N, C-alpha and C positions, 0 to 999 in steps of 0.2 A: 479681524481675530481670528483663532485660527481652534478651532475646536478643537480641543481635548478626544484624542483618539478612545475608542470605545478596548476598554482593557477582551482580551481573547486569550483564555488559554486552552490549548492545545494541549493535548496528551497521546505518545507514542511508545505502543508496547513495543518492544524487543523482547525473542527469545533466543534461544541459543542458535546459528543458524540462516539467521536471519539475513535475507540480501544486499549487501550494505546499500545503492543504491538505490534500492526501495524504502531505505528509509531516511537518506541522508539528501538525497534527490531534494525529496520536498521541505526536510528541515530548513537546507539553507536556501528555500523561497519564501517561505513561512517564518520564519525567525526574522526579516525587515518588515513583512507586516505593521502597519502602528500600532500599537499598545498590546502584538501580541505577546504570551511566553509560551514554549514550549518544553512539553517536559517529556523525559523517557521516563517509562517502566518498564518491572519486569514482575517474575513469579515469586522468586526471593531477590532480594540486591543481592550483586556483587556484579563480577565479570558475566559480560555477554559473549560469546563470540560468533565473527557471520560465516558467511558457510563458504565464504574463501579459505579462510585462517588464518590469516592475519590482521586480523583488524578486531580486536579483545575490545571492548567500552562498557565502563566501568557506570553500571545502572545504581543510584542510589535508592529508589524508592521502588514499593511493592506497589502490583497495580491495586491491590485489596485497598492500599493507602488514601486511594483517587477516589469521590463517591461525585464524582460531578465533573462535567468538563464542557469546554461550549463544539472544541470540535478532538473527536477519535479518527485518530488513522492509524489504520491495522496495515501491514510491511507484508513483503510475503519471503520465499525464497523456504530452503527447508525448516523453516520454524512453526509452518503453520501444522504443519504437524504435532508438534507438541499444542501448541494452542485447541485445538480440535479436538482435540483425545482429553482436554482438561475443562471438565463441569465445570468448575467455581471457575475458569477464565469466561465461558462462556455464557454463565449466569452474569459475572462482572460487564460484557460486553454489552449482554441486554437491557440490563440494568442504569445505565452509563447512554446506552444512545438513546431511550427516556427522552432524558434530559438535555441530549447535542443540539447546538443548532445544525449539524452536520455531522454524520458515520462516515467515512472514505474508505477507501483501499486503496493498492496498490500490489499489483500481479496475481498472486496465489492469496495473498491474503484478503481479498474477495471468500475466497473457497470457508476464512475464519467466519464473513456476516452470513453467508450461506449456512453454516453450518449453525451459528445463532437462531437461525428462523429469522434473520435479517431480511431475506433477499425473495419467499419464497411470492411467485407470482409477478415480480418485478424483471426487466429487462435489464443486466446487465454485463460489463464485459473482466474479464481476466487476460495470464496469460496465455496463446491461441493452442499452448501443449495438454491446458490444464479443460477447455472451453468441457467438453462432458460433463467430465465431473465437477464444475458448479451446476448443468445441467442437472443434477443429479441431488442438489440442492431444490430445486423446483424453483433457480433461475431460469430465466429466458438468456441465452450467450447473444451478442451481438459484438464484431470483432472491431468496433467502434475504438478508438482509442481513451478516447473518457466519459463516461456516460455518469450522467446528472438522473437521480429519478427524485423528484421529490428535494428532502433532504440529506437521501443516500448518495452516495459520489462512488463509483470506480470507476479502477480506471487498470486499461491493458499489462503490457511487460514492462519490467524493469523500470525504463526509462519514462515512461509513460506517464510515471508516479510525477516526472517533472510538470508536464504540459497539466495535470490535474490539480499541481499547487496553485501553479499562475491563475487559473478558472477559478480555484478559491479564494483566493486573494484577493481577483475582482469582488465574491461575493461577498468576503469577511466586510472588502472597505469600498473602492469605487474601480471604475475601469483605468482611471485614470495611473491610481497609486499600484492597483499591479500592474501596467503598460511600464511604470519607472521599473518597480523592484526587475521586471527581463530585461528591461537596458539595462541595467545597475550591472547583474550578472551574466548581461552579456549572453544569456541563452536566443540565439539564430542560430539553430539547427543548420545542416553546412555536409550531411554526412556524403564520403568517400561513394559509397553504392549507393544504389537506389533496392536495397534484398531488404528493408527495414520492416515486411508483414512477410506473411504465407502466400496469400494474392503476387507478391511480388519474386519472391524469390525458388529461382529453378530445384530442381528437384537435389540434385546433388547440393548443393549449399540448408535446405530441409534437412537432408539425411545427417550433414556435419555439424547446423546447430542441434539435433535428439540427442548429440553424444555430448555436447560441451559444457550439460549439470553437474553438480560435484556432485560423487557418488557419496553423498552425506545427507543429501538433500533425496529422497526418496520420490517418488511420482505419488500423484492420493490417489486412491484407492486403485490401483493400478499390480499387487500383484498378483502372480509373479511373474509378470511385465518386467523387462528391463528398467532400472531406477532409475528417474529423468524426473530431475523438479527443476522446472522455471522459478526465477524469482516474486 
C-alpha cells in the first residue's frame, strides 16, 4: 500500500526584475514533489516582468493573501531591491517564516532574508558578487553552493537554486524520490568550461562576468559603484 503524500504548500514571491532561473529552476524541480503545490505571489496581482525583459509572468495572488506555507522560497535578481525596501513585505516574510518547515533563497534572495533579520549570526551563501552585502546583514558568508542552517537553506548564484531544490525535495520526501526527480529532469550538469565559480575563473572571465548583469538590476548597497546585480 502506497502512503498518501503529505501535502506541501510551496510559495515563491515574484517581484519585477526577478531572475528567471532563480524561480523557474526550483519550481521545475519542486513541482514534481508528491503532494506539493507551488504558488507564485507578488505585491499586487498582475504581470511581473523578469530582469531580462522577455518573460512577463501573470501572478494572480498577492503575498498578503497568504498567511502560512510549508516552504518559502525567495528568488533573487533586481527584484531583491524592491523586496528589501518593502517593510510590509519583510514583515510578511518574518511572519511566514515563523510557521514554515523550510525558508529558502536563491542568489540575492538571501539578502531579503537578511533584511528580514532571519540570517543574523548564521552561515549563508549568495551570489559571489553580493557576499559583502550579505555579511552587512549579520550573516557569515561562505562560497558553498547550498547551505543549510536548521530550516533555513540558502543557495549561491542563479543555477544553484536547482541544486538547492533537489536537496529540498529529499528533505520533504526521501532521497529516492529526490533522485527520481533529478533523473526525470535529467539534471546531470556537464558544463563545457570549468569557470563556474570565482575560485576557478581567470581574471579576464571574472571581469567579463561583472559586466553581464542587466542595467535594470542595481547592485545592493553599492551606490555610486557601477550597477551590477546578479540573480
